[in-house]
Each structure stands twice: as C-alpha cells, then as structure tokens.
C-alpha positions as MATLAB code, in Angstrom:
seq = 'MAKILIVDDDIQTTSLLESLVKINGHQPTSVNLSRLAIEVADTIKPDLILLDIMMEGVNGIELCKIIKSDSGLKKVPVIMVSALDDIGSKRDSFNAGAMDFITKPIRPNDFSERIQSALSL';
ca = [
      -2.610   49.476  -49.282;
      -0.572   49.882  -45.647;
       1.785   47.422  -44.064;
       0.187   45.759  -40.431;
       2.354   44.305  -38.438;
       0.268   41.831  -35.542;
       1.726   41.077  -32.835;
      -0.143   38.613  -31.129;
       0.891   34.661  -29.064;
      -2.405   33.314  -30.259;
      -2.805   31.755  -33.156;
      -6.307   32.408  -33.223;
      -6.298   35.852  -32.884;
      -3.598   36.709  -35.524;
      -5.584   35.288  -38.160;
      -8.293   37.253  -36.805;
      -6.760   40.001  -36.855;
      -5.305   39.378  -40.251;
      -8.724   38.763  -41.921;
     -10.054   42.178  -40.574;
      -6.779   43.834  -41.896;
      -7.121   42.539  -45.401;
     -11.192   43.271  -45.547;
      -9.782   46.677  -44.790;
      -7.162   46.457  -47.761;
      -4.297   46.541  -46.321;
      -1.317   44.121  -45.804;
      -0.975   42.083  -42.367;
       1.656   40.347  -41.514;
       1.531   38.078  -38.200;
       4.435   37.238  -35.314;
       3.580   34.804  -32.875;
       6.498   35.583  -30.587;
       7.239   38.571  -29.004;
      10.879   38.357  -29.602;
      11.014   38.271  -33.079;
       8.688   41.346  -33.382;
      11.437   43.592  -33.838;
      12.837   41.829  -36.351;
      10.513   41.065  -38.109;
       9.141   45.232  -38.095;
      12.640   45.718  -39.555;
      12.555   43.833  -42.256;
       8.699   44.965  -43.608;
       8.987   48.675  -41.947;
       5.032   48.011  -41.363;
       2.826   51.523  -41.117;
       0.540   50.502  -38.227;
       1.670   47.602  -35.156;
      -0.797   45.889  -33.170;
       0.583   44.562  -30.291;
      -1.141   42.073  -27.444;
      -0.158   42.598  -24.016;
      -0.418   39.156  -22.691;
       2.296   37.553  -24.991;
       4.945   35.029  -23.552;
       8.702   36.005  -22.889;
       8.273   40.076  -23.711;
       4.735   41.449  -22.988;
       3.556   44.042  -24.702;
       3.825   47.079  -23.284;
       7.088   46.167  -22.871;
       7.486   45.648  -26.799;
       6.522   48.638  -27.021;
       9.139   50.701  -25.128;
      11.519   48.848  -27.124;
       9.997   50.032  -30.547;
       9.707   53.551  -29.210;
      13.314   53.328  -28.233;
      13.954   52.075  -31.501;
      15.402   55.011  -34.290;
      13.647   52.929  -37.309;
      10.637   52.358  -35.037;
       9.708   55.285  -32.940;
       7.332   57.099  -35.630;
       5.449   53.836  -36.617;
       1.835   54.159  -34.488;
       1.356   51.108  -32.268;
      -2.076   50.410  -31.115;
      -2.489   47.639  -28.038;
      -5.161   44.905  -28.781;
      -5.783   43.126  -25.444;
      -8.444   41.527  -23.397;
      -6.989   43.575  -20.246;
      -9.336   46.063  -19.711;
      -8.462   48.159  -16.480;
      -6.734   51.621  -15.980;
      -3.669   50.131  -15.423;
      -3.215   48.335  -18.499;
      -4.306   51.195  -20.703;
      -1.895   53.866  -18.689;
       1.435   51.371  -19.077;
       0.364   51.098  -22.475;
      -0.104   55.003  -23.553;
       3.190   54.932  -21.345;
       4.864   52.976  -23.444;
       4.040   55.150  -26.376;
       1.001   53.591  -27.656;
      -1.755   55.798  -29.463;
      -4.458   53.736  -28.996;
      -6.388   50.792  -26.862;
      -8.634   48.437  -28.347;
     -10.388   45.815  -26.571;
     -11.008   42.410  -27.095;
     -13.688   40.539  -27.909;
     -12.640   43.221  -30.992;
     -15.999   45.149  -32.958;
     -15.389   44.912  -36.268;
     -16.539   48.633  -37.006;
     -15.232   50.107  -34.585;
     -11.663   48.282  -35.362;
     -11.328   49.584  -39.196;
     -12.462   53.254  -37.509;
      -9.436   53.091  -35.421;
      -7.067   51.239  -38.114;
      -7.749   53.973  -40.594;
      -7.521   56.407  -37.881;
      -3.981   55.335  -36.928;
      -3.068   55.726  -40.557;
      -4.442   59.029  -41.506;
      -2.085   60.646  -38.504;
];
C-alpha cells in the first residue's frame, strides 16, 4: 500500500481523489492549503504526490519546484492534476519536475493506470 499525498484547495476534489486512491488499495492524505504541503510530506514520507495547479498562495507549479529542491522529497514522483489543459501549463509542470499531468475531470480508469505507472518507477 503506497502513501499518496493529495494537495488541492478544493475539498470536493480531494474527497474524490481520496476515494479513487483508496479503491486502488493505497493510503491517501489530503492537504487543502498548499503552504502546509511540505510539512505534511516531510511527516508522512509519501510515495507519490498529486498536485493541483491553481491554488491560493503557492500554486502547484511553484510547489512542485519546492518539492524537487527538497533533499528528502526530490525523488518522490509528482503528478499534476488540473482543470488546465493548455500546453503552457503542461510544459511548466514538466519543467518544474512533474512526471505526469492528469486533466480534470478525472477518468477513474485512466487515473488508476497513471497512479500505478508512477508508483512502479
């Protein structure tokens, strides 16, 4: 069972992602404030991090850069999960260190496959 950190300021989205993570046999932990994400990640030592892009305060792209510069977290795979579907957002996400990009609305089968792929690296 993998530990998956979900960072999204929308509570409905975190609830949905938690359900999908549990269905796949993993342990979710959600954070609705991006400024708390690093502290929680340092505590739970996740195997995977799911990040929204559009969040109040530190956005997901900046948070991904912070994660990838943290010696204890830089090897943790990050998947961006966003309603944004433009090439610039995807490019910025990958340049920040994300290994994948899932567009909302989430398709459960696709989500499961992408999670398993990220965890098998």
